[in-house]
N, CA, C, O and the ligand as a Tripos MOL2 file, in Angstrom:
@<TRIPOS>MOLECULE
protein
  317   315    80     0     0
PROTEIN
NO_CHARGES

@<TRIPOS>ATOM
      1 N         154.9700  210.1090  123.6930 N.3       1 MET1
      2 CA        156.3380  209.6760  123.5020 C.3       1 MET1
      3 C         157.4350  210.9520  123.7460 C.2       1 MET1
      4 O         157.2300  212.1180  123.4070 O.2       1 MET1
      5 N         158.4140  210.5320  124.2890 N.am      2 ILE2
      6 CA        159.4510  211.4850  124.7020 C.3       2 ILE2
      7 C         160.6600  211.0640  124.0320 C.2       2 ILE2
      8 O         160.9070  209.8590  123.9880 O.2       2 ILE2
      9 N         161.4520  211.9090  123.5010 N.am      3 GLY3
     10 CA        162.7490  211.7270  123.0660 C.3       3 GLY3
     11 C         163.2080  212.5100  121.7780 C.2       3 GLY3
     12 O         162.3460  212.9890  121.0410 O.2       3 GLY3
     13 N         164.3970  212.6320  121.5240 N.am      4 PRO4
     14 CA        164.7970  213.5690  120.4380 C.3       4 PRO4
     15 C         164.2780  213.1050  119.1340 C.2       4 PRO4
     16 O         163.9910  213.9400  118.2760 O.2       4 PRO4
     17 N         164.1380  211.8600  118.9200 N.am      5 SER5
     18 CA        163.3560  211.4070  117.6320 C.3       5 SER5
     19 C         162.1070  211.7260  117.3040 C.2       5 SER5
     20 O         161.6530  211.5800  116.1690 O.2       5 SER5
     21 N         161.3590  212.2640  118.4560 N.am      6 THR6
     22 CA        160.0350  212.5800  118.1750 C.3       6 THR6
     23 C         159.9070  213.9900  117.6930 C.2       6 THR6
     24 O         158.8040  214.3790  117.3080 O.2       6 THR6
     25 N         160.9420  214.7870  117.6830 N.am      7 LYS7
     26 CA        160.9510  216.1250  117.3650 C.3       7 LYS7
     27 C         160.2220  216.4500  115.9150 C.2       7 LYS7
     28 O         159.3680  217.3280  115.7920 O.2       7 LYS7
     29 N         160.6370  215.7000  114.9550 N.am      8 TRP8
     30 CA        160.0280  215.7420  113.6800 C.3       8 TRP8
     31 C         158.5640  215.3590  113.5960 C.2       8 TRP8
     32 O         157.8830  215.7540  112.6500 O.2       8 TRP8
     33 N         158.0600  214.6000  114.5590 N.am      9 MET9
     34 CA        156.7380  214.3030  114.4580 C.3       9 MET9
     35 C         155.7780  215.4310  114.6070 C.2       9 MET9
     36 O         154.6470  215.3950  114.1210 O.2       9 MET9
     37 N         156.2850  216.5060  115.3360 N.am     10 LEU10
     38 CA        155.4860  217.7040  115.4250 C.3      10 LEU10
     39 C         155.3200  218.3260  114.1750 C.2      10 LEU10
     40 O         154.3760  219.1000  114.0160 O.2      10 LEU10
     41 N         156.2270  218.0540  113.1350 N.am     11 ASP11
     42 CA        156.0930  218.6270  111.8190 C.3      11 ASP11
     43 C         155.0580  218.0730  111.0060 C.2      11 ASP11
     44 O         154.6740  218.6690  110.0000 O.2      11 ASP11
     45 N         154.5060  216.8200  111.4150 N.am     12 GLU12
     46 CA        153.4780  216.1680  110.5110 C.3      12 GLU12
     47 C         152.3130  217.1510  110.2980 C.2      12 GLU12
     48 O         151.6300  217.1320  109.2750 O.2      12 GLU12
     49 N         152.1200  218.0080  111.3110 N.am     13 ASN13
     50 CA        150.9210  219.0620  111.1300 C.3      13 ASN13
     51 C         151.4000  220.0910  110.2190 C.2      13 ASN13
     52 O         150.5520  220.7710  109.6410 O.2      13 ASN13
     53 N         152.5910  220.2960  110.0150 N.am     14 ILE14
     54 CA        153.1520  221.4020  108.9890 C.3      14 ILE14
     55 C         153.4360  220.9890  107.9000 C.2      14 ILE14
     56 O         153.0470  221.6650  106.9480 O.2      14 ILE14
     57 N         154.1610  219.8200  107.6460 N.am     15 LEU15
     58 CA        154.7140  219.3290  106.4160 C.3      15 LEU15
     59 C         153.5690  218.8340  105.6620 C.2      15 LEU15
     60 O         152.6060  218.3360  106.2440 O.2      15 LEU15
     61 N         153.6340  218.9600  104.2540 N.am     16 ARG16
     62 CA        152.7120  218.2160  103.3650 C.3      16 ARG16
     63 C         153.5400  217.6530  102.2960 C.2      16 ARG16
     64 O         154.6830  218.0190  102.0220 O.2      16 ARG16
     65 N         152.7920  216.6280  101.6510 N.am     17 CYS17
     66 CA        153.3160  216.0160  100.3870 C.3      17 CYS17
     67 C         153.6370  216.8680   99.2780 C.2      17 CYS17
     68 O         152.7510  217.4620   98.6640 O.2      17 CYS17
     69 N         154.9340  216.9670   98.9640 N.am     18 PRO18
     70 CA        155.2710  218.0180   97.9400 C.3      18 PRO18
     71 C         154.4160  217.7320   96.4560 C.2      18 PRO18
     72 O         154.1370  218.6150   95.6440 O.2      18 PRO18
     73 N         154.1210  216.4490   96.3390 N.am     19 ALA19
     74 CA        153.7260  216.0300   95.0660 C.3      19 ALA19
     75 C         152.1340  216.6440   95.0560 C.2      19 ALA19
     76 O         151.6910  217.2070   94.0550 O.2      19 ALA19
     77 N         151.4590  216.4920   96.1040 N.am     20 CYS20
     78 CA        150.1490  217.0440   96.2010 C.3      20 CYS20
     79 C         149.9460  218.4980   96.3360 C.2      20 CYS20
     80 O         148.8930  219.0280   95.9810 O.2      20 CYS20
     81 N         150.9750  219.1830   96.8630 N.am     21 VAL21
     82 CA        150.9130  220.5510   97.0740 C.3      21 VAL21
     83 C         151.4700  221.2560   95.8550 C.2      21 VAL21
     84 O         150.9580  222.3300   95.5390 O.2      21 VAL21
     85 N         152.3510  220.8200   95.2220 N.am     22 SER22
     86 CA        152.9360  221.4490   94.1500 C.3      22 SER22
     87 C         153.2320  220.7070   92.8270 C.2      22 SER22
     88 O         153.7550  221.2670   91.8640 O.2      22 SER22
     89 N         152.8620  219.4150   92.8470 N.am     23 GLY23
     90 CA        153.2820  218.5040   91.7990 C.3      23 GLY23
     91 C         152.2140  218.5780   90.6920 C.2      23 GLY23
     92 O         151.1220  219.1060   90.9070 O.2      23 GLY23
     93 N         152.5200  218.0820   89.5920 N.am     24 PRO24
     94 CA        151.5450  218.1740   88.3200 C.3      24 PRO24
     95 C         150.2170  217.4070   88.5880 C.2      24 PRO24
     96 O         149.2000  217.7010   87.9590 O.2      24 PRO24
     97 N         150.2310  216.5290   89.4220 N.am     25 GLY25
     98 CA        148.9660  215.8990   89.6560 C.3      25 GLY25
     99 C         148.0470  216.4120   90.7900 C.2      25 GLY25
    100 O         147.0990  215.7660   91.2360 O.2      25 GLY25
    101 N         148.4440  217.6920   91.2260 N.am     26 ARG26
    102 CA        147.7390  218.1970   92.3780 C.3      26 ARG26
    103 C         146.2580  218.5080   92.0620 C.2      26 ARG26
    104 O         145.9500  218.8750   90.9280 O.2      26 ARG26
    105 N         145.4110  218.3830   92.9560 N.am     27 ASP27
    106 CA        143.9840  218.8920   92.7180 C.3      27 ASP27
    107 C         143.7740  220.3380   93.2700 C.2      27 ASP27
    108 O         143.7300  220.4910   94.4900 O.2      27 ASP27
    109 N         143.6560  221.3060   92.5100 N.am     28 PRO28
    110 CA        143.5260  222.6780   92.9720 C.3      28 PRO28
    111 C         142.3400  223.0810   93.7730 C.2      28 PRO28
    112 O         142.2970  224.1240   94.4260 O.2      28 PRO28
    113 N         141.3400  222.1710   93.6890 N.am     29 THR29
    114 CA        139.9330  222.4050   94.3220 C.3      29 THR29
    115 C         140.0700  221.7880   95.6750 C.2      29 THR29
    116 O         139.1740  222.0300   96.4840 O.2      29 THR29
    117 N         141.1070  220.9910   96.0510 N.am     30 LYS30
    118 CA        141.2260  220.3630   97.2890 C.3      30 LYS30
    119 C         141.7990  221.3390   98.4090 C.2      30 LYS30
    120 O         142.8520  221.9540   98.2380 O.2      30 LYS30
    121 N         141.0630  221.4350   99.5220 N.am     31 ALA31
    122 CA        141.6090  222.3080  100.4820 C.3      31 ALA31
    123 C         142.6680  221.5400  101.3770 C.2      31 ALA31
    124 O         142.4120  220.4440  101.8760 O.2      31 ALA31
    125 N         143.8440  222.1800  101.5390 N.am     32 ASP32
    126 CA        144.9380  221.5030  102.4680 C.3      32 ASP32
    127 C         145.2920  220.1250  101.9740 C.2      32 ASP32
    128 O         145.2730  219.1550  102.7330 O.2      32 ASP32
    129 N         145.6350  220.0350  100.6290 N.am     33 PRO33
    130 CA        146.0100  218.5780  100.3530 C.3      33 PRO33
    131 C         147.2790  218.0250  100.7790 C.2      33 PRO33
    132 O         148.0790  218.7870  101.3220 O.2      33 PRO33
    133 N         147.5520  216.8990  100.6230 N.am     34 GLY34
    134 CA        148.9420  216.2930  100.8510 C.3      34 GLY34
    135 C         149.0450  216.1270  102.4400 C.2      34 GLY34
    136 O         150.1990  216.0610  102.8640 O.2      34 GLY34
    137 N         148.0530  216.0520  103.3470 N.am     35 GLN35
    138 CA        148.3570  215.7120  104.7960 C.3      35 GLN35
    139 C         149.0140  214.5240  104.8050 C.2      35 GLN35
    140 O         148.7950  213.6280  103.9890 O.2      35 GLN35
    141 N         149.9670  214.4580  105.8590 N.am     36 LEU36
    142 CA        150.8160  213.3020  106.0670 C.3      36 LEU36
    143 C         150.4250  212.6130  107.4490 C.2      36 LEU36
    144 O         150.0910  213.2700  108.4360 O.2      36 LEU36
    145 N         150.4970  211.3070  107.4220 N.am     37 GLN37
    146 CA        150.1930  210.3150  108.5260 C.3      37 GLN37
    147 C         151.4920  209.6880  108.9090 C.2      37 GLN37
    148 O         152.2190  209.1690  108.0620 O.2      37 GLN37
    149 N         151.7850  209.7290  110.1570 N.am     38 VAL38
    150 CA        152.9590  208.9570  110.6400 C.3      38 VAL38
    151 C         152.7500  207.3850  110.7460 C.2      38 VAL38
    152 O         151.8190  206.9030  111.3910 O.2      38 VAL38
    153 N         153.5460  206.7420  110.1660 N.am     39 VAL39
    154 CA        153.4510  205.2790  110.2710 C.3      39 VAL39
    155 C         154.7440  204.5330  110.6470 C.2      39 VAL39
    156 O         155.7800  204.7240  110.0090 O.2      39 VAL39
    157 N         154.6770  203.6790  111.6880 N.am     40 LYS40
    158 CA        155.7320  203.0720  112.4500 C.3      40 LYS40
    159 C         156.7750  204.1450  112.8080 C.2      40 LYS40
    160 O         157.9850  203.9240  112.7550 O.2      40 LYS40
    161 N         156.2840  205.2150  113.1440 N.am     41 GLU41
    162 CA        157.3210  206.2240  113.7610 C.3      41 GLU41
    163 C         158.4240  206.6800  112.8930 C.2      41 GLU41
    164 O         159.2950  207.3780  113.4130 O.2      41 GLU41
    165 N         158.5110  206.3720  111.6000 N.am     42 LYS42
    166 CA        159.5630  206.6850  110.7270 C.3      42 LYS42
    167 C         159.0930  206.9690  109.3770 C.2      42 LYS42
    168 O         159.8980  207.3310  108.5190 O.2      42 LYS42
    169 N         157.8870  206.8360  109.1290 N.am     43 TRP43
    170 CA        157.5030  207.1480  107.7370 C.3      43 TRP43
    171 C         156.3700  208.2490  107.7520 C.2      43 TRP43
    172 O         155.5690  208.2760  108.6860 O.2      43 TRP43
    173 N         156.3140  209.0510  106.8320 N.am     44 LEU44
    174 CA        155.2850  210.0460  106.6360 C.3      44 LEU44
    175 C         154.4460  209.7080  105.3360 C.2      44 LEU44
    176 O         154.8960  209.8960  104.2060 O.2      44 LEU44
    177 N         153.1730  209.1850  105.5960 N.am     45 VAL45
    178 CA        152.5130  208.7310  104.5010 C.3      45 VAL45
    179 C         151.3900  209.7440  104.0260 C.2      45 VAL45
    180 O         150.6190  210.2460  104.8440 O.2      45 VAL45
    181 N         151.3370  209.9890  102.8370 N.am     46 CYS46
    182 CA        150.4810  211.0710  102.1680 C.3      46 CYS46
    183 C         149.0890  210.3260  102.1680 C.2      46 CYS46
    184 O         148.9960  209.2110  101.6540 O.2      46 CYS46
    185 N         147.9770  210.9720  102.7690 N.am     47 VAL47
    186 CA        146.7110  210.4270  102.8140 C.3      47 VAL47
    187 C         145.9120  210.5790  101.5320 C.2      47 VAL47
    188 O         144.8280  210.0310  101.3310 O.2      47 VAL47
    189 N         146.6320  211.4740  100.5800 N.am     48 ASP48
    190 CA        145.8720  211.6530   99.2850 C.3      48 ASP48
    191 C         146.4790  210.8150   98.2180 C.2      48 ASP48
    192 O         145.7400  210.2970   97.3810 O.2      48 ASP48
    193 N         147.9060  210.6230   98.1760 N.am     49 CYS49
    194 CA        148.2950  209.9320   96.9500 C.3      49 CYS49
    195 C         148.9570  208.7460   97.4480 C.2      49 CYS49
    196 O         149.2530  207.9000   96.6040 O.2      49 CYS49
    197 N         149.2460  208.5230   98.6630 N.am     50 GLY50
    198 CA        150.0070  207.3070   99.1230 C.3      50 GLY50
    199 C         151.4860  207.2930   98.9000 C.2      50 GLY50
    200 O         152.1530  206.2620   98.9890 O.2      50 GLY50
    201 N         151.9640  208.4320   98.6160 N.am     51 ARG51
    202 CA        153.4340  208.5590   98.5620 C.3      51 ARG51
    203 C         153.9360  208.2640  100.0160 C.2      51 ARG51
    204 O         153.2090  208.5810  100.9580 O.2      51 ARG51
    205 N         155.1340  207.6760  100.2330 N.am     52 LYS52
    206 CA        155.4120  207.5690  101.4960 C.3      52 LYS52
    207 C         156.9740  208.1700  101.5380 C.2      52 LYS52
    208 O         157.8020  207.9200  100.6620 O.2      52 LYS52
    209 N         157.1930  208.8890  102.5470 N.am     53 TYR53
    210 CA        158.5040  209.6500  102.7820 C.3      53 TYR53
    211 C         159.2300  209.0430  104.0900 C.2      53 TYR53
    212 O         158.7660  209.1980  105.2200 O.2      53 TYR53
    213 N         160.2950  208.4070  103.8430 N.am     54 PRO54
    214 CA        161.0180  207.9280  105.1880 C.3      54 PRO54
    215 C         161.8370  209.1130  105.9690 C.2      54 PRO54
    216 O         162.3480  210.0700  105.3880 O.2      54 PRO54
    217 N         161.8720  208.9100  107.2530 N.am     55 VAL55
    218 CA        162.5850  209.8720  107.9780 C.3      55 VAL55
    219 C         163.9180  209.1970  108.3570 C.2      55 VAL55
    220 O         163.9510  208.1310  108.9710 O.2      55 VAL55
    221 N         164.9770  209.8500  107.9730 N.am     56 GLU56
    222 CA        166.3140  209.3250  108.2390 C.3      56 GLU56
    223 C         167.0940  210.2850  109.2020 C.2      56 GLU56
    224 O         167.1750  211.4970  109.0050 O.2      56 GLU56
    225 N         167.6240  209.6700  110.1940 N.am     57 ASP57
    226 CA        168.3090  210.5860  111.1700 C.3      57 ASP57
    227 C         167.4540  211.8800  111.5910 C.2      57 ASP57
    228 O         167.9770  212.9870  111.7140 O.2      57 ASP57
    229 N         166.2490  211.6610  111.7750 N.am     58 ASP58
    230 CA        165.2900  212.5510  112.2990 C.3      58 ASP58
    231 C         164.8870  213.6300  111.1770 C.2      58 ASP58
    232 O         164.2860  214.6790  111.4080 O.2      58 ASP58
    233 N         165.2690  213.2390  110.0800 N.am     59 ILE59
    234 CA        165.0040  214.2630  108.9720 C.3      59 ILE59
    235 C         164.0600  213.6430  107.9280 C.2      59 ILE59
    236 O         164.4100  212.6830  107.2420 O.2      59 ILE59
    237 N         162.8160  214.2390  107.8280 N.am     60 PRO60
    238 CA        161.9300  213.6000  106.8330 C.3      60 PRO60
    239 C         162.5190  214.0630  105.4350 C.2      60 PRO60
    240 O         162.8590  215.2070  105.1320 O.2      60 PRO60
    241 N         162.5680  212.8130  104.5790 N.am     61 GLN61
    242 CA        163.0250  212.9820  103.2400 C.3      61 GLN61
    243 C         161.9670  213.2120  102.3190 C.2      61 GLN61
    244 O         161.3360  212.3030  101.7800 O.2      61 GLN61
    245 N         161.7380  214.6370  102.1060 N.am     62 MET62
    246 CA        160.4420  215.0530  101.3990 C.3      62 MET62
    247 C         160.6960  215.3310   99.9150 C.2      62 MET62
    248 O         160.3820  216.4290   99.4560 O.2      62 MET62
    249 N         161.2450  214.3980   99.1490 N.am     63 LEU63
    250 CA        161.3160  214.5720   97.7850 C.3      63 LEU63
    251 C         160.3480  213.7910   97.0810 C.2      63 LEU63
    252 O         160.1830  212.6470   97.5040 O.2      63 LEU63
    253 N         159.6350  214.1820   96.0460 N.am     64 ILE64
    254 CA        158.7690  213.5870   95.2880 C.3      64 ILE64
    255 C         159.2940  212.1640   94.7080 C.2      64 ILE64
    256 O         158.5950  211.1510   94.7040 O.2      64 ILE64
    257 N         160.4910  212.2250   94.2670 N.am     65 GLU65
    258 CA        161.1620  211.0490   93.8480 C.3      65 GLU65
    259 C         161.1170  209.8680   94.8470 C.2      65 GLU65
    260 O         160.7190  208.7230   94.6310 O.2      65 GLU65
    261 N         161.5930  210.3770   95.9390 N.am     66 ILE66
    262 CA        161.5600  209.4720   97.1850 C.3      66 ILE66
    263 C         160.3320  208.8510   97.5230 C.2      66 ILE66
    264 O         160.2650  207.6580   97.8170 O.2      66 ILE66
    265 N         159.2360  209.7110   97.4890 N.am     67 GLY67
    266 CA        157.9000  209.3230   97.7690 C.3      67 GLY67
    267 C         157.3140  208.3230   96.7270 C.2      67 GLY67
    268 O         156.5470  207.4070   97.0230 O.2      67 GLY67
    269 N         157.7470  208.5950   95.5250 N.am     68 ASP68
    270 CA        157.2500  207.7500   94.3680 C.3      68 ASP68
    271 C         157.9270  206.3500   94.5360 C.2      68 ASP68
    272 O         157.2940  205.3700   94.1440 O.2      68 ASP68
    273 N         159.0630  206.1960   95.0440 N.am     69 LYS69
    274 CA        159.7120  204.9500   95.2210 C.3      69 LYS69
    275 C         158.9400  203.9730   96.0690 C.2      69 LYS69
    276 O         158.8890  202.7710   95.8110 O.2      69 LYS69
    277 N         158.3660  204.5210   97.0480 N.am     70 TYR70
    278 CA        157.6280  203.5960   98.0660 C.3      70 TYR70
    279 C         156.1200  203.6760   97.8500 C.2      70 TYR70
    280 O         155.3790  203.0860   98.6350 O.2      70 TYR70
    281 N         155.6020  204.4100   96.7750 N.am     71 ARG71
    282 CA        154.1540  204.5620   96.7520 C.3      71 ARG71
    283 C         153.3390  203.2390   96.7280 C.2      71 ARG71
    284 O         152.2890  203.0530   97.3420 O.2      71 ARG71
    285 N         153.9630  202.3680   95.9480 N.am     72 ALA72
    286 CA        153.2470  200.8980   95.7430 C.3      72 ALA72
    287 C         153.4700  200.0990   97.0000 C.2      72 ALA72
    288 O         152.7810  199.0920   97.1680 O.2      72 ALA72
    289 N         154.3900  200.4600   97.9210 N.am     73 THR73
    290 CA        154.6340  199.5050   98.9790 C.3      73 THR73
    291 C         153.5460  199.7720  100.0230 C.2      73 THR73
    292 O         153.3280  200.9340  100.3650 O.2      73 THR73
    293 N         152.8090  198.6870  100.5820 N.am     74 PRO74
    294 CA        151.8530  198.5980  101.4840 C.3      74 PRO74
    295 C         152.4880  199.0890  102.8250 C.2      74 PRO74
    296 O         153.5780  198.6900  103.2350 O.2      74 PRO74
    297 N         151.7000  199.9890  103.4610 N.am     75 THR75
    298 CA        152.3500  200.4110  104.6400 C.3      75 THR75
    299 C         152.7040  199.3600  105.7410 C.2      75 THR75
    300 O         153.5120  199.6530  106.6220 O.2      75 THR75
    301 N         152.1370  198.2130  105.6940 N.am     76 GLU76
    302 CA        152.5150  197.1770  106.7610 C.3      76 GLU76
    303 C         153.8280  196.6360  106.2700 C.2      76 GLU76
    304 O         154.4900  195.9390  107.0380 O.2      76 GLU76
    305 N         154.2580  196.8920  105.0720 N.am     77 GLU77
    306 CA        155.5620  196.2820  104.6630 C.3      77 GLU77
    307 C         156.6900  197.3200  104.7490 C.2      77 GLU77
    308 O         157.8430  197.0870  104.3870 O.2      77 GLU77
    309 N         156.2280  198.5730  105.2970 N.am     78 LEU78
    310 CA        157.3920  199.3910  105.3820 C.3      78 LEU78
    311 C         158.2770  199.0140  106.6100 C.2      78 LEU78
    312 O         157.6920  198.5470  107.5870 O.2      78 LEU78
    313 N         159.5820  199.1660  106.6530 N.am     79 SER79
    314 CA        160.3980  198.8060  107.7690 C.3      79 SER79
    315 C         161.1070  200.0430  108.2250 C.2      79 SER79
    316 O         161.8780  199.9950  109.1830 O.2      79 SER79
    317 ZN        150.6260  213.1570   98.1210 Zn       80 ZN80
@<TRIPOS>BOND
     1     1     2 1
     2     2     3 1
     3     3     4 2
     4     3     5 am
     5     5     6 1
     6     6     7 1
     7     7     8 2
     8     7     9 am
     9     9    10 1
    10    10    11 1
    11    11    12 2
    12    11    13 am
    13    13    14 1
    14    14    15 1
    15    15    16 2
    16    15    17 am
    17    17    18 1
    18    18    19 1
    19    19    20 2
    20    19    21 am
    21    21    22 1
    22    22    23 1
    23    23    24 2
    24    23    25 am
    25    25    26 1
    26    26    27 1
    27    27    28 2
    28    27    29 am
    29    29    30 1
    30    30    31 1
    31    31    32 2
    32    31    33 am
    33    33    34 1
    34    34    35 1
    35    35    36 2
    36    35    37 am
    37    37    38 1
    38    38    39 1
    39    39    40 2
    40    39    41 am
    41    41    42 1
    42    42    43 1
    43    43    44 2
    44    43    45 am
    45    45    46 1
    46    46    47 1
    47    47    48 2
    48    47    49 am
    49    49    50 1
    50    50    51 1
    51    51    52 2
    52    51    53 am
    53    53    54 1
    54    54    55 1
    55    55    56 2
    56    55    57 am
    57    57    58 1
    58    58    59 1
    59    59    60 2
    60    59    61 am
    61    61    62 1
    62    62    63 1
    63    63    64 2
    64    63    65 am
    65    65    66 1
    66    66    67 1
    67    67    68 2
    68    67    69 am
    69    69    70 1
    70    70    71 1
    71    71    72 2
    72    71    73 am
    73    73    74 1
    74    74    75 1
    75    75    76 2
    76    75    77 am
    77    77    78 1
    78    78    79 1
    79    79    80 2
    80    79    81 am
    81    81    82 1
    82    82    83 1
    83    83    84 2
    84    83    85 am
    85    85    86 1
    86    86    87 1
    87    87    88 2
    88    87    89 am
    89    89    90 1
    90    90    91 1
    91    91    92 2
    92    91    93 am
    93    93    94 1
    94    94    95 1
    95    95    96 2
    96    95    97 am
    97    97    98 1
    98    98    99 1
    99    99   100 2
   100    99   101 am
   101   101   102 1
   102   102   103 1
   103   103   104 2
   104   103   105 am
   105   105   106 1
   106   106   107 1
   107   107   108 2
   108   107   109 am
   109   109   110 1
   110   110   111 1
   111   111   112 2
   112   111   113 am
   113   113   114 1
   114   114   115 1
   115   115   116 2
   116   115   117 am
   117   117   118 1
   118   118   119 1
   119   119   120 2
   120   119   121 am
   121   121   122 1
   122   122   123 1
   123   123   124 2
   124   123   125 am
   125   125   126 1
   126   126   127 1
   127   127   128 2
   128   127   129 am
   129   129   130 1
   130   130   131 1
   131   131   132 2
   132   131   133 am
   133   133   134 1
   134   134   135 1
   135   135   136 2
   136   135   137 am
   137   137   138 1
   138   138   139 1
   139   139   140 2
   140   139   141 am
   141   141   142 1
   142   142   143 1
   143   143   144 2
   144   143   145 am
   145   145   146 1
   146   146   147 1
   147   147   148 2
   148   147   149 am
   149   149   150 1
   150   150   151 1
   151   151   152 2
   152   151   153 am
   153   153   154 1
   154   154   155 1
   155   155   156 2
   156   155   157 am
   157   157   158 1
   158   158   159 1
   159   159   160 2
   160   159   161 am
   161   161   162 1
   162   162   163 1
   163   163   164 2
   164   163   165 am
   165   165   166 1
   166   166   167 1
   167   167   168 2
   168   167   169 am
   169   169   170 1
   170   170   171 1
   171   171   172 2
   172   171   173 am
   173   173   174 1
   174   174   175 1
   175   175   176 2
   176   175   177 am
   177   177   178 1
   178   178   179 1
   179   179   180 2
   180   179   181 am
   181   181   182 1
   182   182   183 1
   183   183   184 2
   184   183   185 am
   185   185   186 1
   186   186   187 1
   187   187   188 2
   188   187   189 am
   189   189   190 1
   190   190   191 1
   191   191   192 2
   192   191   193 am
   193   193   194 1
   194   194   195 1
   195   195   196 2
   196   195   197 am
   197   197   198 1
   198   198   199 1
   199   199   200 2
   200   199   201 am
   201   201   202 1
   202   202   203 1
   203   203   204 2
   204   203   205 am
   205   205   206 1
   206   206   207 1
   207   207   208 2
   208   207   209 am
   209   209   210 1
   210   210   211 1
   211   211   212 2
   212   211   213 am
   213   213   214 1
   214   214   215 1
   215   215   216 2
   216   215   217 am
   217   217   218 1
   218   218   219 1
   219   219   220 2
   220   219   221 am
   221   221   222 1
   222   222   223 1
   223   223   224 2
   224   223   225 am
   225   225   226 1
   226   226   227 1
   227   227   228 2
   228   227   229 am
   229   229   230 1
   230   230   231 1
   231   231   232 2
   232   231   233 am
   233   233   234 1
   234   234   235 1
   235   235   236 2
   236   235   237 am
   237   237   238 1
   238   238   239 1
   239   239   240 2
   240   239   241 am
   241   241   242 1
   242   242   243 1
   243   243   244 2
   244   243   245 am
   245   245   246 1
   246   246   247 1
   247   247   248 2
   248   247   249 am
   249   249   250 1
   250   250   251 1
   251   251   252 2
   252   251   253 am
   253   253   254 1
   254   254   255 1
   255   255   256 2
   256   255   257 am
   257   257   258 1
   258   258   259 1
   259   259   260 2
   260   259   261 am
   261   261   262 1
   262   262   263 1
   263   263   264 2
   264   263   265 am
   265   265   266 1
   266   266   267 1
   267   267   268 2
   268   267   269 am
   269   269   270 1
   270   270   271 1
   271   271   272 2
   272   271   273 am
   273   273   274 1
   274   274   275 1
   275   275   276 2
   276   275   277 am
   277   277   278 1
   278   278   279 1
   279   279   280 2
   280   279   281 am
   281   281   282 1
   282   282   283 1
   283   283   284 2
   284   283   285 am
   285   285   286 1
   286   286   287 1
   287   287   288 2
   288   287   289 am
   289   289   290 1
   290   290   291 1
   291   291   292 2
   292   291   293 am
   293   293   294 1
   294   294   295 1
   295   295   296 2
   296   295   297 am
   297   297   298 1
   298   298   299 1
   299   299   300 2
   300   299   301 am
   301   301   302 1
   302   302   303 1
   303   303   304 2
   304   303   305 am
   305   305   306 1
   306   306   307 1
   307   307   308 2
   308   307   309 am
   309   309   310 1
   310   310   311 1
   311   311   312 2
   312   311   313 am
   313   313   314 1
   314   314   315 1
   315   315   316 2
@<TRIPOS>SUBSTRUCTURE
     1 MET1         2 RESIDUE 1 A MET
     2 ILE2         6 RESIDUE 1 A ILE
     3 GLY3        10 RESIDUE 1 A GLY
     4 PRO4        14 RESIDUE 1 A PRO
     5 SER5        18 RESIDUE 1 A SER
     6 THR6        22 RESIDUE 1 A THR
     7 LYS7        26 RESIDUE 1 A LYS
     8 TRP8        30 RESIDUE 1 A TRP
     9 MET9        34 RESIDUE 1 A MET
    10 LEU10       38 RESIDUE 1 A LEU
    11 ASP11       42 RESIDUE 1 A ASP
    12 GLU12       46 RESIDUE 1 A GLU
    13 ASN13       50 RESIDUE 1 A ASN
    14 ILE14       54 RESIDUE 1 A ILE
    15 LEU15       58 RESIDUE 1 A LEU
    16 ARG16       62 RESIDUE 1 A ARG
    17 CYS17       66 RESIDUE 1 A CYS
    18 PRO18       70 RESIDUE 1 A PRO
    19 ALA19       74 RESIDUE 1 A ALA
    20 CYS20       78 RESIDUE 1 A CYS
    21 VAL21       82 RESIDUE 1 A VAL
    22 SER22       86 RESIDUE 1 A SER
    23 GLY23       90 RESIDUE 1 A GLY
    24 PRO24       94 RESIDUE 1 A PRO
    25 GLY25       98 RESIDUE 1 A GLY
    26 ARG26      102 RESIDUE 1 A ARG
    27 ASP27      106 RESIDUE 1 A ASP
    28 PRO28      110 RESIDUE 1 A PRO
    29 THR29      114 RESIDUE 1 A THR
    30 LYS30      118 RESIDUE 1 A LYS
    31 ALA31      122 RESIDUE 1 A ALA
    32 ASP32      126 RESIDUE 1 A ASP
    33 PRO33      130 RESIDUE 1 A PRO
    34 GLY34      134 RESIDUE 1 A GLY
    35 GLN35      138 RESIDUE 1 A GLN
    36 LEU36      142 RESIDUE 1 A LEU
    37 GLN37      146 RESIDUE 1 A GLN
    38 VAL38      150 RESIDUE 1 A VAL
    39 VAL39      154 RESIDUE 1 A VAL
    40 LYS40      158 RESIDUE 1 A LYS
    41 GLU41      162 RESIDUE 1 A GLU
    42 LYS42      166 RESIDUE 1 A LYS
    43 TRP43      170 RESIDUE 1 A TRP
    44 LEU44      174 RESIDUE 1 A LEU
    45 VAL45      178 RESIDUE 1 A VAL
    46 CYS46      182 RESIDUE 1 A CYS
    47 VAL47      186 RESIDUE 1 A VAL
    48 ASP48      190 RESIDUE 1 A ASP
    49 CYS49      194 RESIDUE 1 A CYS
    50 GLY50      198 RESIDUE 1 A GLY
    51 ARG51      202 RESIDUE 1 A ARG
    52 LYS52      206 RESIDUE 1 A LYS
    53 TYR53      210 RESIDUE 1 A TYR
    54 PRO54      214 RESIDUE 1 A PRO
    55 VAL55      218 RESIDUE 1 A VAL
    56 GLU56      222 RESIDUE 1 A GLU
    57 ASP57      226 RESIDUE 1 A ASP
    58 ASP58      230 RESIDUE 1 A ASP
    59 ILE59      234 RESIDUE 1 A ILE
    60 PRO60      238 RESIDUE 1 A PRO
    61 GLN61      242 RESIDUE 1 A GLN
    62 MET62      246 RESIDUE 1 A MET
    63 LEU63      250 RESIDUE 1 A LEU
    64 ILE64      254 RESIDUE 1 A ILE
    65 GLU65      258 RESIDUE 1 A GLU
    66 ILE66      262 RESIDUE 1 A ILE
    67 GLY67      266 RESIDUE 1 A GLY
    68 ASP68      270 RESIDUE 1 A ASP
    69 LYS69      274 RESIDUE 1 A LYS
    70 TYR70      278 RESIDUE 1 A TYR
    71 ARG71      282 RESIDUE 1 A ARG
    72 ALA72      286 RESIDUE 1 A ALA
    73 THR73      290 RESIDUE 1 A THR
    74 PRO74      294 RESIDUE 1 A PRO
    75 THR75      298 RESIDUE 1 A THR
    76 GLU76      302 RESIDUE 1 A GLU
    77 GLU77      306 RESIDUE 1 A GLU
    78 LEU78      310 RESIDUE 1 A LEU
    79 SER79      314 RESIDUE 1 A SER
    80 ZN80       317 GROUP 0 **** ****
């Protein structure tokens, strides 16, 4: 994919879920926790805890509170 909106997608390899990296529920024995998966080109979904972070105006919204909000939402229902 080519376009300005894909710039942040490169960051999926760098960004990590803040809850899994530094939140109270983190697992200190886990190597490289909180990896993110791109869903529908505008969501970053944590493979460990299922928190979902929306990308708004090409900026991933990486706040634990925001991830919490969508945690229970199935990925197929994200829009
Ligand atoms: Zn997580």
